[in-house]
N, C-alpha and C positions, 0 to 999 in steps of 0.2 A: 549433498545435505544429508545431516543426521537430525534423527528424532528421537527424544527421550521423553518418556512418560513417567513422572513422579507419582508412587501412589496417592490416589484421592486428587490428582490434580490435572488438569489439561496438558495435553502432549506440547511438548516445547522443541522447537526446531532449528538448528545451528547449522550456519554456511562453512562449508571446510573448502580447502584448496589444495593446487596439485602438490605443493611443497609444505604443506600441515599435515601433521601426525591425525591421522582417521581416529576418532574413539573406537574402543574396541569393547569386547564385554567386560574386560578390566575395570574401564572407567567405569562402567554400569554398576560391576561389584562394589566398586570404591564408594560410589554415591550411596547406594544402598545401604551398606555396612555402616558408613561414616553418619548417614542420616538419623539409624536407629539407635548409635551408641553414645551420642553427645547428649547431653542434659539440660545444656543451656547454650545459648548462641554466645559465639566470640570471634576475637580478630582472625580471619582463615587465610592461609596462602595454601595456593594453587601451583604446585611446583611441577613444571614440565606440561603448562596448561593447553597446549594445543590450540584448538579452536575456544577454548576457555569452558567447556561445558561442566566441568566439577565445581568450580568457583562459581558460575554463574545459576546452578541449580541450587547450590547452597545459599546463593542470596534470594533467590525466588522462594526457598523454602523456609525464609527466615532464619537460617542457622547460621549466618555469617552477619558480623557488624559491617558496615561499611566504612571506606570504600573495602571491596573483595580485593585482595592482594592476589597476582599471578603472575608467572613470568615462565618464559620459556627461550632456548638457545635460538630460535627461528625467528628472526624478525617477521616474515611471512605470517607465523603463528600468532605472534603480538596484536598485527594489525588486524588479523582474522577475530582474536578474540575480543577485540575492542569494538569490532563491529556488532559482534554477536551480545555484547553487552549493551551496546546502545537500543539494539533491538528489542533488547527484554527490560529495556530501563533500570538495569544495576548499575550502581557507580561502581567503577573499579579503578585499580592501580597496576595497569599491566606493563611489566617492563621485559627488557631483552637482556639475556646474558645465562652464564652457565650455575646451574643448580642454585647456591646460595650468594652468589657473586653481586646480585642487584640488591642484596638486602642486608646489607652490613650495618649494625647497629639496631636492627627490627629484632622485635619478639612477637610472636604468635601464640594464640591459645591453640590453635589446630593448624598442623601441616598435612596437608593432604598429596603424598609422593605417587605421581603417575609417569615418573620417568622410565627410559627402558630397561626392564629387567628380562630380558632374553638373551641366549646366548648370540654373539656374533655371527657365527656362520649361519644359524638357523634364521636371523634377520635380514642376512643377506640374500637368503633364496625366498623369503616370505613376501606376499603383499603388503604387511602391516607397515613395512618402512620404506615403500618405494618413494624415491624422491625426498627419503629425511635421512640424515646421518644416524648412524647407531654405534657406540662407541663403547659397547658395556662389558666388553672383554670376552674371553673363551669360554667362560660357566656363566656369563650374564650377571656376575656379580659387583662389577666395578663400578657403576654408577648409584645402583641402589645401596651399595655397602659406603660409598662416599657419602651420600645424602642422610644416612643412619649414623655413622659417626660423628658428622656436623650439626647432626639437626638440634641437639641439645643447648646450641648456642644461641637457636634463633626461636626458643620456646619460654613462654613465661612459666613462673612457678606453677608447676600443676599442669602444665601445658601437655597436648598428647601429639605425637606422630602418628598418621595412618598408612599405612604402606602394603603392597599386594607381594605375595609371593606366588609366581608362576612356575611350573613344573618345569618349564623349558629353561631353566636356570639351576644352579646349584642351592636349593634353598635350605638344606642343613648350614651351609656356610652362612647365609645372610641371616639367618636367626642364631647361629652363634655370635655374630657381630654384634645384632640387635641386644643379646642376653649380655653383653660385655657392658654396653652403653647405656642400657636402661635396666631400672630395678623390676619393670613389671612388664611383661611382653605377654599378650594375649591374642590368641587367633579369635575373632569374631566372625567370620564367615568362610565357609568352605564350598566352592563348586567345581563339579567335573563337567568335560566338554571333550567330544569327538575331536580328532586330528581333523582340521578343515579339509576337505576334497583338495583345494589347490596344493597343499603338502604333501599329499599321497605319495607323488613321484619321490620325495626327499625321505621317503622313510628310512632308508638304509643309513642316512645320516643320522637321525634321530636315534637309531640303535647303537650307531658308532658312541654317539656322544653321550647316551646312558650307560653304557659299558664302560667308558670312561671315568663316568662319575659327574660329568658335568651337567647333565639334565637326568630328571626322572619321566619316564614313561610307563605306563601299564598297559598291557596286550592283554584283551579279554572279548570275547565273542567276535573274533575276528578284527577287532578295531583297537586303535591306538587311543587310549584314554588320556587326556591331559586334566589338570587341574589347577584352579586358581584360589589361592588362600590370602584372606584380608587380616592383617594385624593391626593392633593399636600397641603403642609402646609409650610410656610415662615413666616419670621417677616418684616416688612416694605413692600413700595410697591413693583411692578414687575420691 
């Protein structure tokens, strides 16, 4: 079970599953940043939806026109998202498939990308991806980079892509890709957080990947500090 409380709203609860990616703080940061950044409701795609929390919350807040669209590589995740949508009485179109494969010919006002952006070696030893495949590349940029490169084909004129950059990836490389593909790339949220206790035994791995330039960590006050930044990318003016 995952609980989320939107600002000035009642708490929402979401069912999860063993083979379904459990929402993380990144999902929370995405929802908060997205809800503050958009000025009017539009057609939303929750990409890498997991249990459906991002798209369903967007629907509950009146930020998304219906049906809210969502997709995930995992059939179990899609079933879970459908169940949560029924529970919260949100009309959805949820599909199984890799990245944009289920959405050929569609265009969205807002794409919210919550696919993996963590270096594969870290994903392999973390609890975040237990029972869930992660093919994000040695520096965590493979999937996010592909989403950014392909997203303009699935955005309406003036449409926006929202995506996170976690310091457990090569953030500079992701930003370079975004700036190549979009005329405007803006950071709209920044959050810092300490290395979770289950990851402390893997500190040497993180230091090695940091030295290799694959991730970025900051060590201060005897702790490893990580960060999540939320960006919005679009073409043209606001």
